[in-house]
C-alpha positions in Angstrom: 39.2 -17.2 -147.2 40.0 -17.7 -143.3 42.7 -15.1 -143.2 40.4 -12.5 -144.6 38.2 -13.6 -141.6 41.1 -13.4 -139.2 41.8 -10.1 -140.4 38.0 -8.6 -139.4 38.3 -10.4 -135.9 41.0 -9.1 -135.1 40.4 -5.9 -136.0 37.8 -5.9 -134.3 39.5 -7.0 -131.2 40.9 -3.3 -129.9 37.2 -1.7 -130.8 35.2 -4.9 -128.1 37.9 -4.5 -125.4 37.4 0.2 -125.2 34.1 -0.5 -125.1 34.3 -3.2 -121.9 37.2 -0.9 -120.7 34.0 2.6 -121.3 31.3 0.3 -119.6 33.4 -1.0 -116.5 34.1 3.3 -115.8 31.2 4.3 -116.0 29.8 1.3 -113.9 32.3 2.5 -111.1 31.4 6.6 -112.1 33.9 9.8 -111.6 36.1 9.7 -107.5 34.3 12.1 -105.6 36.8 14.3 -103.4 33.8 14.6 -100.5 32.4 11.1 -100.0 36.0 9.5 -99.8 37.5 8.8 -97.0 40.9 10.3 -96.2 44.0 7.4 -94.5 44.8 8.5 -91.0 48.2 10.0 -89.7 48.4 7.1 -87.5 48.0 4.5 -89.9 50.6 6.0 -92.4 54.2 4.4 -92.8 57.0 6.5 -90.8 59.6 8.0 -93.3 62.5 6.0 -92.9 65.8 9.3 -92.3 69.5 8.1 -92.7 71.5 10.4 -90.4 75.0 10.0 -90.1 78.2 10.7 -87.3 80.5 9.6 -84.7 79.0 7.3 -81.8 79.9 9.2 -78.8 77.9 5.5 -76.4 75.6 3.5 -75.9 74.1 2.5 -72.8 73.1 -0.8 -73.1 70.4 -0.7 -70.0 67.9 1.4 -71.2 69.2 1.3 -75.1 69.6 4.9 -76.1 72.2 5.7 -78.8 74.4 8.6 -78.3 75.6 9.8 -81.9 77.1 13.2 -82.4 77.1 14.9 -84.8 78.3 18.1 -86.5 75.0 19.6 -85.1 75.5 18.3 -81.9 74.7 15.3 -79.9 71.3 13.6 -81.3 69.4 9.9 -79.3 68.2 7.1 -80.4 66.6 4.7 -79.1 67.9 1.2 -80.3 65.3 -2.3 -80.4 65.6 -5.6 -80.8 64.7 -5.7 -84.6 67.1 -3.0 -85.3 70.1 -4.0 -87.4 74.5 -2.8 -86.7 76.6 -4.6 -88.9 80.5 -3.1 -89.8 80.9 -4.5 -93.1 79.5 -7.7 -93.7 79.6 -8.9 -91.0 76.1 -8.8 -88.4 76.6 -7.0 -84.5 74.9 -8.0 -81.6 73.6 -4.3 -80.1 75.1 -5.4 -76.9 79.1 -4.6 -78.7 77.9 -1.9 -79.1 79.6 -0.2 -76.3 82.4 -1.4 -77.8 82.9 1.0 -80.9 82.6 4.6 -79.3 84.9 6.4 -81.4 83.7 4.7 -84.7 81.7 6.5 -87.6 78.1 5.2 -88.1 75.5 5.8 -90.4 71.7 5.2 -88.2 68.8 4.7 -90.8 66.2 6.2 -88.5 62.0 6.3 -87.8 60.2 9.4 -86.1 56.8 8.1 -85.5 56.3 10.8 -82.1 58.7 12.3 -80.1 61.6 9.6 -80.0 64.4 8.0 -83.2 63.9 4.5 -82.8 66.6 2.5 -85.0 66.3 0.3 -87.4 69.4 0.2 -89.0 72.6 1.0 -87.7 76.5 0.6 -90.2 79.4 0.6 -88.1 82.2 2.3 -90.4 86.3 1.9 -89.4 87.6 4.8 -87.2 88.9 6.1 -90.1 86.5 5.4 -93.0 83.6 7.5 -93.2 
């Protein structure tokens, strides 16, 4: 007798769940695209891009990193939050000017006209 009761209770459980779901769906109603608010472009996160090339120079006073690529030279603005590494070793931004001629991969964002560096991975002169 107890087995039959358990079977009947378990068999009715999905019906109750579907009914609750339908009630919740009808309470929220359909989405009206005209009344939904659009996200402002300035609040959207900017896309992170990667550029590879050779470090041409770094100016610590203006915090501008110049990278030479196959398409020309590109300048990036360094921030204090930028992570700089060579392998597993951390590099201070002030020492970045000593890595002229080394290959590098620069992760950056471009929220406006300036390219802001998020991280720099420095490789050896012969590494890629």
